[in-house]
Each structure stands twice: as C-alpha cells, then as structure tokens.
C-alpha positions in Angstrom: 13.2 -15.5 -2.1 12.7 -15.1 -5.8 10.4 -12.3 -6.9 7.5 -14.4 -8.3 7.6 -16.7 -5.3 7.3 -13.6 -3.1 4.5 -12.1 -5.2 2.5 -15.4 -5.1 3.1 -15.8 -1.4 1.6 -12.4 -0.5 -2.2 -12.2 0.0 -4.7 -9.9 1.7 -5.0 -10.7 5.4 -8.1 -9.7 7.5 -7.1 -11.0 10.9 -3.9 -10.1 12.8 -2.2 -11.1 16.0 -2.1 -8.5 18.7 1.6 -8.1 18.3 3.4 -4.9 17.2 5.6 -4.7 14.2 9.3 -4.3 15.1 10.8 -0.8 14.5 13.6 -2.3 12.3 10.9 -3.9 10.0 8.9 -0.7 9.9 12.1 1.2 8.8 12.9 -1.4 6.1 9.3 -1.0 4.7 9.8 2.8 4.7 13.2 2.4 2.9 11.4 0.2 0.2 9.1 3.2 -0.3 11.9 5.6 -0.5 13.6 3.7 -3.3 10.4 3.2 -5.3 10.4 4.7 -8.8 8.2 7.8 -9.4 7.6 9.8 -12.5 10.5 12.2 -13.3 11.8 11.2 -9.8 9.4 13.9 -8.3 8.7 11.6 -5.3 5.3 13.2 -4.5 4.3 10.5 -2.0 3.8 11.4 1.6 3.5 8.5 4.0 1.6 8.8 7.3 2.6 6.1 9.8 -0.2 5.0 12.1 0.7 2.6 15.0 -0.7 4.0 18.3 -4.0 3.0 19.6 -5.3 6.6 19.2 -4.0 6.8 15.6 -5.5 3.5 14.7 -8.9 4.5 16.3 -8.8 7.7 14.1 -8.0 5.6 11.0 -10.9 3.3 11.8 -13.3 6.2 11.4 -12.4 6.3 7.8 -11.8 2.7 6.8 -11.1 -0.8 8.0 -7.6 -2.2 8.5 -8.9 -5.3 10.2 -7.1 -4.6 13.5 -3.6 -4.5 11.9 -1.2 -3.1 14.5 0.5 -0.9 11.9 -1.0 1.1 9.0 0.4 3.5 6.5 -1.7 6.1 4.7 0.1 6.6 1.4 -0.7 10.1 0.1 0.1 12.1 -3.0 1.2 15.7 -3.0 -0.3 17.1 -6.2 1.8 20.3 -5.9 5.0 18.3 -6.5 3.8 15.4 -8.8 4.7 15.2 -12.5 2.0 16.0 -15.0 2.1 14.6 -18.5 2.6 17.6 -20.9 0.5 16.2 -23.7 -2.8 16.1 -21.7 -1.9 17.3 -18.2 -2.5 13.8 -16.6 -1.4 14.0 -13.0 0.4 10.8 -12.1 0.5 11.3 -8.4 -1.9 8.4 -7.7 0.2 6.1 -9.9 3.4 7.1 -8.0 1.7 6.6 -4.6 0.5 3.2 -5.8 4.0 2.1 -6.9 5.3 3.1 -3.5 2.5 1.1 -1.8 3.4 -1.9 -3.9 7.1 -1.7 -2.8 6.0 -1.4 0.8 3.6 -4.3 0.6 6.2 -6.6 -1.0 8.9 -5.6 1.4 6.6 -6.4 4.3 5.9 -9.9 2.8 9.7 -10.4 2.4 10.1 -9.6 6.1 7.5 -12.3 7.1 4.7 -9.8 7.6 1.2 -9.8 6.2 -0.8 -6.9 4.8 -4.2 -5.6 3.6 -4.4 -3.0 0.9 -7.4 -0.8 1.5 -8.9 1.7 -1.0 -12.4 1.6 0.5 -12.1 4.6 2.9 -13.4 8.1 3.4 -10.7 10.5 2.2 -12.4 13.5 3.9 -12.2 11.8 7.3 -8.6 11.0 6.8 -7.8 14.5 5.8 -9.7 15.8 8.9 -8.5 13.3 11.5 -4.8 13.5 10.4 -4.6 17.2 9.4 -3.5 16.6 5.9 -2.4 19.8 4.2 -4.2 21.2 1.2 -3.2 19.4 -2.0 -2.2 16.2 -0.2 -4.6 13.4 -1.1 -4.8 10.0 0.6 -4.5 7.3 -2.1 -4.0 4.0 -0.3 -4.0 2.5 3.1 -1.7 -0.4 3.9 -2.4 -2.4 7.1 0.5 -4.6 8.2 1.1 -7.1 10.9 1.4 -10.8 11.7 -1.4 -13.0 10.5 -3.7 -14.7 13.0 -4.6 -18.0 11.4 -4.0 -19.5 8.0 -3.1 -17.6 4.8 -4.1 -18.5 1.3 -1.8 -21.0 -0.6 0.5 -19.5 -3.3 -1.0 -22.0 -5.7 -4.3 -20.1 -5.6 -3.1 -18.0 -8.5 -3.5 -21.0 -10.9 -7.3 -20.7 -10.4 -7.8 -17.2 -9.0 -6.1 -15.3 -11.8 -7.1 -15.1 -15.4 -4.7 -16.8 -17.9 -2.3 -14.5 -19.7 -4.2 -15.0 -23.0 -7.2 -13.1 -21.5 -5.1 -10.0 -20.4 -2.1 -9.7 -22.8 -2.1 -8.5 -26.4 0.9 -8.4 -28.7 1.2 -5.5 -31.1 -2.5 -4.8 -31.3 -5.8 -5.6 -29.7 
C-alpha cells in the first residue's frame, strides 16, 4: 500500500473484537518502533506492552483504550534523551511520539486498528506499572481488530483543513 493511502485509511477506533493480536504482528509493530528516528539517535523511548487481563485492568485505572486487547504505553527516558543545546529543550516527548506514529502506521499496514490516547493519568501509570524515576508515560496506543465499521478514507476531504490554512512558504 502506498503511504498516503495507508495514512488516510487509518482512523481512531473505539470498539474492538474480543480477539488477541497475533505475536508476529506485535513483534512487527515493535520493530517499527525500533527503527523510528530519534534525536541524535538517543532512542530514549521505553515501551510497555500490556496484553493480559490484569495489565489491561491496571491500564484502565489510568485511561481508556476502549477494550483494545493490546496496548502499548510509550514512555520517554529523560536521562537518555537529547536536549537542544541552545535552550535545553528536552525532545523526549517528540521522540516518543515519532515512535508511536511508526507503531500506529505499522499496525494499520498489518490490518489492525488503533486508538491513540493522551488523556490518561500519568501518576497512575507510573504507580501501577512501577515506572522508574525519570521515565515518563507520553502516549498510549490501543491496538486490535475493529468491531463494526471504520471511517472512510475520503473523510479527509472534509475533516481536514486545506493546506492553504496550515502551510506557509518562506514567511507567515
């Protein structure tokens, strides 16, 4: 599948079949994360795989993955992330988000559906999953097989702003 077709096909899913994600697919999603670019190749992402009933119940205390049978908590290790020398900007959250995007698109390419969750309680995740000091949960990615219909790829023609509203050449 061509990249833009894949990107337009992917949408947020809030209802999943009660069917586990195959181990081979899980490993391909993790490989997509592994090859994702990060600032200065520091690779500060730390990925927590959550797929057991107990783990998913703990995750549910912090945020909603809409009964997805597999979830990843993509974290950032601030001790290893690159900081911009000019102003000290820590790009760990950017790196973790790039990794999440790779994972999400690989899942779509594998015929899986996903939900990207940023509305969660980080303190609960840190506590429930014993995250070490300096490791911050950035994103949650729920993955599984959709139960029901998904949005049509053509939705982008009306759901997205035209380029003229978001792109500037040379100056604002």
